[in-house]
C-alpha positions as CSV (number, residue, x, y, z in Angstrom):
1,M,122.0,203.9,-24.8
2,G,119.7,206.8,-24.3
3,K,120.1,209.3,-21.5
4,G,116.8,208.3,-20.0
5,K,117.8,204.6,-19.7
6,I,121.1,205.5,-18.0
7,I,119.3,207.6,-15.4
8,G,116.8,204.8,-14.7
9,R,119.5,202.3,-14.0
10,I,121.3,204.7,-11.7
11,R,118.1,205.1,-9.8
12,E,117.6,201.4,-9.5
13,F,121.2,200.9,-8.2
14,I,120.8,203.6,-5.7
15,K,117.5,202.1,-4.5
16,A,119.0,198.7,-4.2
17,E,122.0,200.1,-2.2
18,L,119.6,202.0,0.1
19,N,117.6,198.8,0.7
20,E,120.8,196.9,1.6
21,L,121.9,199.7,4.0
22,S,118.4,199.6,5.6
23,R,118.6,195.9,6.2
24,E,122.1,196.3,7.7
25,A,121.0,199.1,9.9
26,I,118.1,197.0,11.1
27,L,120.4,194.1,12.0
28,L,122.9,196.5,13.6
29,R,120.2,198.0,15.8
30,S,118.9,194.6,16.7
31,G,122.4,193.5,17.7
32,I,122.9,196.6,19.8
33,V,119.7,196.1,21.6
34,L,120.5,192.4,22.3
35,A,124.0,193.3,23.5
36,V,122.6,196.0,25.8
37,S,120.0,193.6,27.2
38,V,122.7,190.9,27.9
39,L,124.9,193.5,29.6
40,V,122.0,194.7,31.7
41,A,121.1,191.2,32.8
42,V,124.8,190.4,33.7
43,A,125.1,193.6,35.6
44,F,121.9,192.9,37.5
45,V,123.1,189.4,38.4
46,L,126.5,190.7,39.5
47,Y,124.9,193.4,41.5
48,S,122.5,191.0,43.1
49,V,125.4,188.7,44.2
50,L,127.7,191.5,45.4
51,N,125.0,193.6,47.0
52,P,122.8,191.6,49.5
53,K,120.3,194.5,49.5
54,F,119.2,193.4,46.0
55,E,119.1,189.6,46.3
56,M,116.7,187.3,44.5
57,P,114.4,185.6,47.0
58,K,116.0,182.1,46.6
59,T,119.5,183.6,47.0
60,A,118.4,185.5,50.1
61,A,117.0,182.3,51.6
62,L,120.2,180.4,50.9
63,R,122.3,183.2,52.3
64,A,120.2,183.2,55.5
65,E,120.4,179.5,55.9
66,N,124.2,179.6,55.3
67,S,124.4,182.3,58.0
68,R,122.4,180.1,60.5
69,W,124.6,177.1,59.7
70,K,127.8,179.1,60.4
71,T,126.3,180.3,63.7
72,R,125.5,176.8,64.7
73,M,129.0,175.6,63.8
74,E,130.6,178.4,65.8
75,M,128.5,177.5,68.8
76,L,129.4,173.9,68.5
77,G,133.1,174.8,68.2
78,Y,132.8,176.9,71.4
79,K,131.2,174.0,73.2
80,L,134.0,171.7,72.0
81,D,136.6,174.1,73.2
82,Q,135.0,174.0,76.7
83,C,134.8,170.2,76.7
84,E,138.4,169.9,75.6
85,E,139.6,172.2,78.4
86,M,137.6,170.3,81.0
87,L,138.9,167.0,79.8
88,Q,142.5,168.3,79.7
89,A,142.1,169.3,83.4
90,V,140.9,165.8,84.2
91,E,143.8,164.2,82.3
92,D,146.3,166.4,84.0
93,R,144.9,165.7,87.5
94,N,144.7,162.0,86.9
95,N,148.2,161.7,85.3
96,W,150.2,164.0,87.6
97,V,148.3,163.6,90.9
98,Y,146.5,160.2,91.2
99,R,148.6,158.0,88.9
100,E,151.8,159.7,90.1
101,M,150.7,159.0,93.7
102,F,150.0,155.3,93.0
103,G,153.0,154.8,90.7
104,L,150.9,153.9,87.7
105,G,152.5,156.1,85.1
106,A,150.8,158.6,82.7
107,V,148.0,157.5,80.4
108,N,149.0,157.1,76.7
109,D,147.1,159.3,74.4
110,P,144.8,157.4,72.0
111,V,145.7,157.2,68.3
112,P,144.3,160.4,66.8
113,V,141.4,160.3,64.3
114,T,142.2,162.0,60.9
115,E,140.2,163.5,58.1
116,I,140.8,160.4,55.9
117,K,138.0,158.5,57.5
118,Y,135.3,161.1,56.5
119,I,136.9,161.9,53.1
120,A,136.9,158.3,52.2
121,R,133.2,158.0,53.1
122,Y,131.8,161.3,51.9
123,G,134.3,162.5,49.4
124,E,136.6,165.5,49.2
125,N,133.8,168.0,48.8
126,L,132.7,167.8,52.4
127,D,132.5,171.2,54.0
128,P,135.8,172.0,55.7
129,D,134.2,173.4,58.9
130,L,132.0,170.3,59.2
131,L,135.0,168.0,58.6
132,E,137.1,169.7,61.3
133,T,134.2,169.4,63.8
134,L,133.6,165.7,63.1
135,V,137.3,165.0,63.6
136,R,137.4,167.0,66.9
137,I,134.3,165.1,68.2
138,D,135.9,161.7,67.4
139,N,139.2,162.6,69.0
140,L,137.4,164.0,72.1
141,S,135.3,160.8,72.4
142,A,138.4,158.7,72.2
143,R,140.1,160.7,74.9
144,V,137.0,160.4,77.1
145,V,137.0,156.6,76.8
146,S,140.7,156.4,77.5
147,Q,140.4,158.6,80.6
148,S,137.4,156.7,81.8
149,K,139.3,153.5,81.8
150,A,142.3,155.2,83.5
151,L,140.2,156.7,86.2
152,D,138.6,153.4,86.9
153,Q,142.1,152.0,87.4
154,S,143.1,154.9,89.7
155,A,139.9,154.5,91.7
156,L,140.7,150.8,92.2
157,F,144.1,151.6,93.4
158,A,142.7,154.3,95.6
159,R,140.4,151.9,97.3
160,R,143.3,149.5,97.8
161,V,145.5,152.2,99.2
162,E,142.7,153.3,101.5
163,A,142.2,149.7,102.7
164,L,146.0,149.4,103.1
165,A,146.2,152.6,105.0
166,T,143.5,151.6,107.5
167,S,144.9,148.1,107.8
168,I,148.6,148.7,108.5
169,P,149.1,148.9,112.3
170,S,150.0,152.5,112.8
171,I,148.9,153.7,116.3
172,P,150.0,152.8,119.8
173,P,147.9,150.0,121.3
174,V,147.3,152.1,124.4
175,L,146.3,155.8,124.9
176,P,149.6,157.7,124.7
177,R,148.9,159.8,127.8
178,K,152.1,160.9,129.5
179,G,152.7,159.3,132.8
180,S,150.2,156.5,132.3
181,Y,152.6,154.0,130.7
182,H,156.3,153.4,129.9
183,I,158.2,151.1,127.6
184,S,159.7,148.5,129.9
185,S,161.3,146.4,127.3
186,F,162.1,147.1,123.6
187,F,162.4,145.0,120.5
188,G,165.5,142.9,120.1
189,S,168.1,141.2,122.3
190,R,167.5,141.6,126.0
191,E,168.0,139.9,129.5
192,D,165.0,137.5,130.1
193,P,163.2,138.9,133.1
194,V,162.0,135.5,134.3
195,Y,164.6,132.9,133.2
196,G,167.6,135.2,132.9
197,G,170.2,135.0,130.1
198,R,170.0,136.7,126.8
199,S,167.0,136.2,124.5
200,F,165.4,137.8,121.6
201,H,162.4,139.9,122.5
202,R,160.0,139.8,119.5
203,G,157.9,142.8,120.5
204,I,157.8,145.6,123.0
205,D,156.5,145.6,126.6
206,I,154.3,148.5,127.6
207,S,153.9,148.7,131.4
208,A,150.6,150.3,132.4
209,K,148.1,150.1,135.2
210,S,146.1,146.9,135.2
211,G,142.8,147.4,133.4
212,T,144.2,150.0,131.0
213,P,142.3,149.7,127.6
214,V,144.1,148.0,124.7
215,Y,143.1,149.0,121.2
216,A,143.4,147.4,117.8
217,T,146.2,149.2,115.9
218,G,144.7,148.6,112.5
219,E,141.7,147.1,110.7
220,G,141.6,143.3,110.4
221,T,140.2,139.9,111.5
222,V,140.8,138.3,114.9
223,T,142.5,134.9,114.2
224,I,143.4,134.1,117.9
225,A,141.5,135.0,121.1
226,E,142.6,132.5,123.7
227,R,143.0,132.4,127.5
228,Q,145.9,130.5,129.1
229,R,147.9,130.5,132.3
230,S,151.4,130.3,130.8
231,G,153.3,131.9,128.0
232,Y,151.4,134.8,126.5
233,G,148.6,134.4,128.9
234,N,145.4,135.9,127.6
235,M,146.3,136.7,124.0
236,V,144.7,138.1,120.9
237,M,146.1,138.0,117.3
238,I,144.8,140.1,114.5
239,D,145.4,139.5,110.8
240,H,145.4,142.9,109.0
241,G,145.9,141.6,105.5
242,Y,148.7,142.7,103.2
243,G,151.0,140.4,105.2
244,Y,150.6,142.2,108.5
245,K,149.7,140.7,111.9
246,T,149.7,142.0,115.5
247,R,149.7,140.2,118.8
248,Y,148.4,141.5,122.2
249,A,149.5,139.4,125.1
250,H,149.2,139.1,129.0
251,L,145.7,140.7,128.8
252,K,143.6,140.9,131.9
253,D,140.6,140.2,129.8
254,I,139.7,139.8,126.1
255,A,137.0,141.9,124.5
256,V,136.9,140.2,121.0
257,E,136.2,136.8,119.6
258,R,138.0,134.7,116.9
259,G,136.7,135.5,113.4
260,Q,135.5,139.0,114.5
261,H,136.3,141.9,112.2
262,V,137.7,144.9,114.0
263,R,138.5,148.4,113.0
264,R,141.4,150.5,114.1
265,G,140.7,151.7,117.6
266,D,138.3,148.9,118.6
267,L,138.7,147.6,122.1
268,V,140.7,144.4,122.1
269,G,141.1,143.8,125.9
270,R,142.8,145.3,129.0
271,V,146.3,145.4,130.3
272,G,147.0,142.5,132.8
273,R,149.7,140.2,134.0
274,T,148.5,136.8,132.8
275,G,150.9,134.1,131.6
276,K,154.6,134.7,131.9
277,A,154.6,138.2,133.3
278,T,156.3,139.8,136.4
279,G,153.9,142.7,136.5
280,P,150.9,144.3,134.6
281,H,152.0,145.1,131.0
282,L,151.0,144.6,127.4
283,H,153.3,142.5,125.2
284,Y,152.8,143.9,121.7
285,E,154.2,142.4,118.4
286,V,154.0,143.3,114.7
287,S,154.9,140.8,112.0
288,Q,155.2,141.5,108.3
289,K,155.0,138.5,105.9
290,G,155.9,136.2,108.7
291,R,158.9,138.2,109.9
292,Q,158.9,140.0,113.3
293,V,159.6,143.7,112.9
294,N,160.1,146.5,115.4
295,P,156.6,147.8,116.5
296,M,158.1,151.2,117.3
297,N,158.5,151.7,113.5
298,F,154.7,151.6,113.2
299,M,153.5,154.1,115.7
300,D,154.2,157.5,117.3
301,F,153.9,157.7,121.1
302,S,154.5,161.4,121.0
303,M,151.2,162.0,119.2
304,S,148.6,164.1,121.1
305,I,145.6,162.6,122.9
306,E,143.3,164.6,120.6
307,D,144.9,163.1,117.4
308,Y,144.8,159.6,118.9
309,R,141.1,160.0,119.9
310,E,140.3,161.3,116.4
311,I,141.8,158.1,114.9
312,L,139.9,155.8,117.2
313,S,136.7,154.3,115.9
314,A,133.2,154.8,117.4
315,H,133.8,151.8,119.7
316,R,136.5,153.6,121.8
317,T,135.7,153.6,125.5
318,E,138.7,155.5,127.0
319,K,137.6,158.8,128.5
C-alpha cells in the first residue's frame, strides 16, 4: 500500500473520531443544560414553599385562606371555652346547692360523644381541629339538654318547697306583744277547767283581751267557719295542705267563710269566750295527717313584733 493511501485512511479515521466526539459533546452539553434547568425549577419551587415572600399567586391565596380558617377555629374554640365554663358553673350550682337542698342527688353526666361518629361519616381525613370542635359542640349540647331537664326538676321542687313553706303553720295566731297575752293551758294532759278531772288538751289556750285579732298561721283553705253556743263556740278550721290543719276556737266573731282561700297573716276572727270557755281566750290546735301535735313546736312567741308584722300579709289589721 502506498504512503499516500495510508495517510488518507488515517485522516478519514481522525475525521470520523472528531465527528463522534462532536456528537457526544453536543449531547453532553444538552444534558447539562437540562439538568441545570431542572435543578433551577426545583430550587424555585422549594424556595417558593419555604419562603412566603416568593409564593405563587394560587399558593398565596391558599395560604391566606388557611390562615383565616385557623383564626376562625381559634375564635370558635375560645367561645366554646367560655360556654363550657358558664355551663360548669350552672351544673355546680344546681348539683351542690339546689339539688342538695331538695335531696335530689347530683345529675349524671350524659354519655360523651366521641370522634367515631364523624370519622364513620366523613372518613379519617377530616381536619383534626374541625373534628375536635365538632365533638366539643356535641358534648356541650348534650350537657345543656341534661341540665335543662335537671333545672326544670329543681324549679318544680322549689315551687313545692315554697308552697310548703308558706302553708305550714309557723307563726303565733296572735300578735306576740309582751303583756298582751299569756298561755293559760298547754298541749297534753291537764285538769279540765269546766268539768274537772284529767283530760287531754289537744291544743293550747292563749288568754288575751276580748277582740284581740286572730291570724291564719299558714296559707290554706277554710273548711269550717261555724258559730255555736257550746263546745268550741265560734270556730274556724283551715286546711293547709300537705296534711296540716289548724283550728281556732271560742272566737268572738269570724272574719272568713267556708271555702275561702287565706294567706298567712289573714284575719280569721277575734278572741272571745264563746262555747265552753271560762274567760276570753283562743283555743288553737295543729294537726298533721290527722294526728294532733303540739302547736308550740310550730311557732316562736319570742319573735319580735317587727318580724311578725313583716310575715303578715297585706290584710293584717293589727296596729
